[in-house]
VMD Tcl script that builds the backbone (N, CA, C; Angstrom):
set m [mol new atoms 270]
animate dup $m
set s [atomselect $m all]
$s set {name element resname resid chain x y z} {
  {N N MET 1 A 75.363 -21.579 32.363}
  {CA C MET 1 A 76.126 -22.753 32.735}
  {C C MET 1 A 77.117 -22.378 33.819}
  {N N PRO 2 A 77.038 -23.052 34.970}
  {CA C PRO 2 A 77.953 -22.708 36.049}
  {C C PRO 2 A 79.387 -23.140 35.769}
  {N N ASN 3 A 80.319 -22.375 36.288}
  {CA C ASN 3 A 81.741 -22.685 36.146}
  {C C ASN 3 A 82.272 -23.517 37.324}
  {N N ILE 4 A 81.499 -23.574 38.402}
  {CA C ILE 4 A 81.947 -24.212 39.619}
  {C C ILE 4 A 81.262 -25.579 39.743}
  {N N LYS 5 A 82.052 -26.597 40.038}
  {CA C LYS 5 A 81.500 -27.944 40.111}
  {C C LYS 5 A 80.435 -28.099 41.176}
  {N N SER 6 A 80.639 -27.461 42.306}
  {CA C SER 6 A 79.670 -27.590 43.376}
  {C C SER 6 A 78.329 -26.964 42.982}
  {N N GLN 7 A 78.386 -25.909 42.198}
  {CA C GLN 7 A 77.143 -25.300 41.741}
  {C C GLN 7 A 76.409 -26.186 40.745}
  {N N GLU 8 A 77.172 -26.913 39.931}
  {CA C GLU 8 A 76.547 -27.864 38.994}
  {C C GLU 8 A 75.791 -28.938 39.784}
  {N N LYS 9 A 76.407 -29.422 40.850}
  {CA C LYS 9 A 75.757 -30.425 41.673}
  {C C LYS 9 A 74.515 -29.854 42.344}
  {N N ARG 10 A 74.603 -28.641 42.852}
  {CA C ARG 10 A 73.442 -28.005 43.488}
  {C C ARG 10 A 72.290 -27.866 42.493}
  {N N ASP 11 A 72.619 -27.553 41.244}
  {CA C ASP 11 A 71.590 -27.429 40.217}
  {C C ASP 11 A 70.908 -28.771 39.957}
  {N N ARG 12 A 71.709 -29.835 39.899}
  {CA C ARG 12 A 71.143 -31.171 39.693}
  {C C ARG 12 A 70.249 -31.561 40.868}
  {N N GLN 13 A 70.710 -31.256 42.070}
  {CA C GLN 13 A 69.921 -31.586 43.261}
  {C C GLN 13 A 68.617 -30.796 43.302}
  {N N ALA 14 A 68.683 -29.552 42.852}
  {CA C ALA 14 A 67.485 -28.712 42.870}
  {C C ALA 14 A 66.420 -29.246 41.908}
  {N N VAL 15 A 66.851 -29.783 40.788}
  {CA C VAL 15 A 65.891 -30.350 39.836}
  {C C VAL 15 A 65.194 -31.567 40.451}
  {N N LYS 16 A 65.954 -32.451 41.087}
  {CA C LYS 16 A 65.392 -33.616 41.723}
  {C C LYS 16 A 64.441 -33.225 42.848}
  {N N ARG 17 A 64.868 -32.282 43.657}
  {CA C ARG 17 A 64.055 -31.836 44.801}
  {C C ARG 17 A 62.753 -31.187 44.325}
  {N N THR 18 A 62.831 -30.428 43.241}
  {CA C THR 18 A 61.645 -29.780 42.691}
  {C C THR 18 A 60.631 -30.805 42.248}
  {N N LEU 19 A 61.085 -31.871 41.592}
  {CA C LEU 19 A 60.181 -32.924 41.131}
  {C C LEU 19 A 59.510 -33.628 42.314}
  {N N LYS 20 A 60.288 -33.927 43.351}
  {CA C LYS 20 A 59.713 -34.591 44.518}
  {C C LYS 20 A 58.674 -33.701 45.199}
  {N N ASN 21 A 59.002 -32.417 45.315}
  {CA C ASN 21 A 58.059 -31.495 45.952}
  {C C ASN 21 A 56.787 -31.355 45.127}
  {N N LYS 22 A 56.937 -31.378 43.820}
  {CA C LYS 22 A 55.773 -31.240 42.930}
  {C C LYS 22 A 54.831 -32.421 43.104}
  {N N VAL 23 A 55.394 -33.615 43.258}
  {CA C VAL 23 A 54.581 -34.812 43.456}
  {C C VAL 23 A 53.791 -34.683 44.764}
  {N N LEU 24 A 54.469 -34.257 45.824}
  {CA C LEU 24 A 53.803 -34.115 47.113}
  {C C LEU 24 A 52.714 -33.061 47.074}
  {N N LYS 25 A 52.969 -31.941 46.426}
  {CA C LYS 25 A 51.975 -30.874 46.339}
  {C C LYS 25 A 50.783 -31.286 45.489}
  {N N THR 26 A 51.039 -32.071 44.451}
  {CA C THR 26 A 49.946 -32.543 43.596}
  {C C THR 26 A 49.044 -33.498 44.370}
  {N N LYS 27 A 49.633 -34.358 45.208}
  {CA C LYS 27 A 48.833 -35.256 46.025}
  {C C LYS 27 A 47.953 -34.469 46.994}
  {N N ILE 28 A 48.518 -33.432 47.566}
  {CA C ILE 28 A 47.748 -32.595 48.489}
  {C C ILE 28 A 46.525 -32.026 47.766}
  {N N LYS 29 A 46.743 -31.482 46.582}
  {CA C LYS 29 A 45.656 -30.871 45.834}
  {C C LYS 29 A 44.590 -31.892 45.426}
  {N N SER 30 A 45.016 -33.089 45.018}
  {CA C SER 30 A 44.041 -34.093 44.585}
  {C C SER 30 A 43.207 -34.568 45.779}
  {N N TYR 31 A 43.830 -34.791 46.955}
  {CA C TYR 31 A 43.066 -35.201 48.118}
  {C C TYR 31 A 42.132 -34.075 48.583}
  {N N LYS 32 A 42.582 -32.844 48.441}
  {CA C LYS 32 A 41.709 -31.724 48.799}
  {C C LYS 32 A 40.468 -31.666 47.905}
  {N N LYS 33 A 40.653 -31.928 46.616}
  {CA C LYS 33 A 39.524 -31.930 45.674}
  {C C LYS 33 A 38.542 -33.042 46.007}
  {N N LYS 34 A 39.059 -34.242 46.308}
  {CA C LYS 34 A 38.186 -35.359 46.658}
  {C C LYS 34 A 37.397 -35.043 47.918}
  {N N PHE 35 A 38.083 -34.464 48.897}
  {CA C PHE 35 A 37.436 -34.084 50.149}
  {C C PHE 35 A 36.343 -33.048 49.885}
  {N N ALA 36 A 36.642 -32.072 49.052}
  {CA C ALA 36 A 35.662 -31.000 48.758}
  {C C ALA 36 A 34.453 -31.587 48.033}
  {N N GLU 37 A 34.667 -32.528 47.131}
  {CA C GLU 37 A 33.536 -33.139 46.403}
  {C C GLU 37 A 32.623 -33.881 47.371}
  {N N ASN 38 A 33.195 -34.594 48.321}
  {CA C ASN 38 A 32.393 -35.298 49.302}
  {C C ASN 38 A 31.659 -34.345 50.235}
  {N N ILE 39 A 32.260 -33.234 50.557}
  {CA C ILE 39 A 31.598 -32.232 51.385}
  {C C ILE 39 A 30.414 -31.636 50.615}
  {N N GLU 40 A 30.629 -31.351 49.336}
  {CA C GLU 40 A 29.543 -30.786 48.502}
  {C C GLU 40 A 28.361 -31.728 48.408}
  {N N SER 41 A 28.657 -33.035 48.276}
  {CA C SER 41 A 27.567 -34.018 48.160}
  {C C SER 41 A 27.056 -34.463 49.544}
  {N N LYS 42 A 27.655 -33.895 50.606}
  {CA C LYS 42 A 27.287 -34.177 51.995}
  {C C LYS 42 A 27.425 -35.650 52.342}
  {N N ASN 43 A 28.442 -36.292 51.752}
  {CA C ASN 43 A 28.772 -37.681 52.056}
  {C C ASN 43 A 29.803 -37.673 53.166}
  {N N ILE 44 A 29.345 -37.707 54.390}
  {CA C ILE 44 A 30.220 -37.496 55.557}
  {C C ILE 44 A 31.195 -38.640 55.752}
  {N N GLU 45 A 30.739 -39.875 55.566}
  {CA C GLU 45 A 31.630 -41.030 55.794}
  {C C GLU 45 A 32.796 -41.022 54.809}
  {N N ALA 46 A 32.524 -40.761 53.554}
  {CA C ALA 46 A 33.606 -40.693 52.541}
  {C C ALA 46 A 34.487 -39.484 52.813}
  {N N ALA 47 A 33.891 -38.400 53.280}
  {CA C ALA 47 A 34.676 -37.199 53.584}
  {C C ALA 47 A 35.637 -37.454 54.722}
  {N N LYS 48 A 35.224 -38.245 55.712}
  {CA C LYS 48 A 36.117 -38.560 56.834}
  {C C LYS 48 A 37.323 -39.361 56.373}
  {N N THR 49 A 37.101 -40.326 55.480}
  {CA C THR 49 A 38.246 -41.114 54.990}
  {C C THR 49 A 39.166 -40.247 54.144}
  {N N ASP 50 A 38.568 -39.384 53.314}
  {CA C ASP 50 A 39.378 -38.487 52.498}
  {C C ASP 50 A 40.118 -37.459 53.354}
  {N N LEU 51 A 39.510 -37.069 54.464}
  {CA C LEU 51 A 40.146 -36.120 55.355}
  {C C LEU 51 A 41.418 -36.722 55.961}
  {N N SER 52 A 41.356 -37.987 56.316}
  {CA C SER 52 A 42.539 -38.631 56.895}
  {C C SER 52 A 43.655 -38.747 55.851}
  {N N LEU 53 A 43.309 -39.041 54.596}
  {CA C LEU 53 A 44.301 -39.090 53.526}
  {C C LEU 53 A 44.889 -37.694 53.275}
  {N N TYR 54 A 44.035 -36.680 53.329}
  {CA C TYR 54 A 44.467 -35.289 53.143}
  {C C TYR 54 A 45.440 -34.892 54.241}
  {N N PHE 55 A 45.099 -35.241 55.470}
  {CA C PHE 55 A 45.968 -34.925 56.611}
  {C C PHE 55 A 47.317 -35.645 56.462}
  {N N LYS 56 A 47.265 -36.902 56.047}
  {CA C LYS 56 A 48.481 -37.683 55.896}
  {C C LYS 56 A 49.397 -37.064 54.846}
  {N N SER 57 A 48.809 -36.639 53.733}
  {CA C SER 57 A 49.627 -36.035 52.665}
  {C C SER 57 A 50.204 -34.684 53.119}
  {N N LEU 58 A 49.426 -33.904 53.869}
  {CA C LEU 58 A 49.942 -32.633 54.379}
  {C C LEU 58 A 51.087 -32.864 55.367}
  {N N ASP 59 A 50.927 -33.832 56.255}
  {CA C ASP 59 A 51.963 -34.133 57.238}
  {C C ASP 59 A 53.246 -34.601 56.560}
  {N N LYS 60 A 53.100 -35.438 55.549}
  {CA C LYS 60 A 54.274 -35.964 54.850}
  {C C LYS 60 A 55.006 -34.848 54.123}
  {N N ALA 61 A 54.251 -33.941 53.470}
  {CA C ALA 61 A 54.865 -32.827 52.745}
  {C C ALA 61 A 55.541 -31.870 53.721}
  {N N ALA 62 A 54.924 -31.646 54.874}
  {CA C ALA 62 A 55.531 -30.735 55.854}
  {C C ALA 62 A 56.798 -31.358 56.438}
  {N N LYS 63 A 56.773 -32.677 56.627}
  {CA C LYS 63 A 57.951 -33.336 57.182}
  {C C LYS 63 A 59.135 -33.249 56.216}
  {N N LYS 64 A 58.841 -33.302 54.931}
  {CA C LYS 64 A 59.901 -33.263 53.919}
  {C C LYS 64 A 60.182 -31.844 53.426}
  {N N ASN 65 A 59.600 -30.854 54.089}
  {CA C ASN 65 A 59.794 -29.443 53.779}
  {C C ASN 65 A 59.347 -29.053 52.380}
  {N N ALA 66 A 58.376 -29.764 51.815}
  {CA C ALA 66 A 57.791 -29.385 50.534}
  {C C ALA 66 A 56.848 -28.212 50.753}
  {N N VAL 67 A 56.178 -28.204 51.900}
  {CA C VAL 67 A 55.345 -27.085 52.328}
  {C C VAL 67 A 55.747 -26.750 53.758}
  {N N SER 68 A 55.396 -25.561 54.196}
  {CA C SER 68 A 55.764 -25.185 55.557}
  {C C SER 68 A 54.834 -25.852 56.560}
  {N N LYS 69 A 55.299 -25.950 57.781}
  {CA C LYS 69 A 54.486 -26.559 58.831}
  {C C LYS 69 A 53.240 -25.735 59.115}
  {N N ASN 70 A 53.373 -24.425 59.050}
  {CA C ASN 70 A 52.216 -23.555 59.285}
  {C C ASN 70 A 51.174 -23.721 58.179}
  {N N PHE 71 A 51.612 -23.872 56.954}
  {CA C PHE 71 A 50.688 -24.108 55.828}
  {C C PHE 71 A 49.888 -25.375 56.074}
  {N N ALA 72 A 50.574 -26.431 56.436}
  {CA C ALA 72 A 49.918 -27.713 56.678}
  {C C ALA 72 A 48.941 -27.609 57.850}
  {N N THR 73 A 49.354 -26.970 58.904}
  {CA C THR 73 A 48.483 -26.823 60.070}
  {C C THR 73 A 47.234 -26.014 59.750}
  {N N ASN 74 A 47.404 -24.926 59.021}
  {CA C ASN 74 A 46.254 -24.096 58.655}
  {C C ASN 74 A 45.283 -24.842 57.767}
  {N N LYS 75 A 45.786 -25.605 56.799}
  {CA C LYS 75 A 44.914 -26.362 55.914}
  {C C LYS 75 A 44.170 -27.455 56.655}
  {N N LYS 76 A 44.874 -28.120 57.581}
  {CA C LYS 76 A 44.240 -29.176 58.368}
  {C C LYS 76 A 43.131 -28.592 59.262}
  {N N SER 77 A 43.403 -27.458 59.862}
  {CA C SER 77 A 42.426 -26.818 60.729}
  {C C SER 77 A 41.166 -26.418 59.942}
  {N N LYS 78 A 41.378 -25.844 58.789}
  {CA C LYS 78 A 40.249 -25.390 57.978}
  {C C LYS 78 A 39.400 -26.574 57.502}
  {N N ALA 79 A 40.050 -27.639 57.101}
  {CA C ALA 79 A 39.323 -28.820 56.626}
  {C C ALA 79 A 38.543 -29.473 57.764}
  {N N ALA 80 A 39.141 -29.543 58.936}
  {CA C ALA 80 A 38.460 -30.141 60.085}
  {C C ALA 80 A 37.240 -29.313 60.491}
  {N N ARG 81 A 37.407 -27.980 60.500}
  {CA C ARG 81 A 36.255 -27.121 60.815}
  {C C ARG 81 A 35.140 -27.296 59.808}
  {N N LEU 82 A 35.496 -27.439 58.535}
  {CA C LEU 82 A 34.484 -27.616 57.497}
  {C C LEU 82 A 33.722 -28.915 57.691}
  {N N LEU 83 A 34.438 -29.998 57.986}
  {CA C LEU 83 A 33.793 -31.277 58.222}
  {C C LEU 83 A 32.899 -31.217 59.454}
  {N N ASN 84 A 33.384 -30.576 60.509}
  {CA C ASN 84 A 32.563 -30.453 61.731}
  {C C ASN 84 A 31.309 -29.648 61.494}
  {N N SER 85 A 31.408 -28.597 60.706}
  {CA C SER 85 A 30.232 -27.775 60.449}
  {C C SER 85 A 29.191 -28.558 59.639}
  {N N ILE 86 A 29.651 -29.369 58.697}
  {CA C ILE 86 A 28.722 -30.185 57.901}
  {C C ILE 86 A 28.127 -31.278 58.765}
  {N N SER 87 A 28.908 -31.856 59.655}
  {CA C SER 87 A 28.420 -32.947 60.514}
  {C C SER 87 A 27.367 -32.445 61.489}
  {N N GLN 88 A 27.527 -31.225 61.968}
  {CA C GLN 88 A 26.588 -30.677 62.947}
  {C C GLN 88 A 25.262 -30.291 62.314}
  {N N GLU 89 A 25.248 -30.047 61.013}
  {CA C GLU 89 A 24.016 -29.660 60.338}
  {C C GLU 89 A 23.034 -30.807 60.299}
  {N N LYS 90 A 23.537 -32.022 60.186}
  {CA C LYS 90 A 22.628 -33.184 60.074}
  {C C LYS 90 A 22.112 -33.640 61.369}
}
mol reanalyze $m
mol bondsrecalc $m
mol representation Tube
mol addrep $m
């Protein structure tokens, strides 16, 4: 238990921030799973829509500092390359 009032406030803020970040990270993971399922089934049209949702969730999390900008960029690049490789096979 902190003795300093400002530290008590920082602890309360950290709990709120952690919950918000967890929601954003969970959305990223769920969109990534949906995208991967569509890639596995080679459903390109559904994969494209899921890719845009995945990108949107990554951008939002990076903007709010839930994940780093480099993390978001790397994940977006990898997902786009995967979709392009599947699209070129057909």
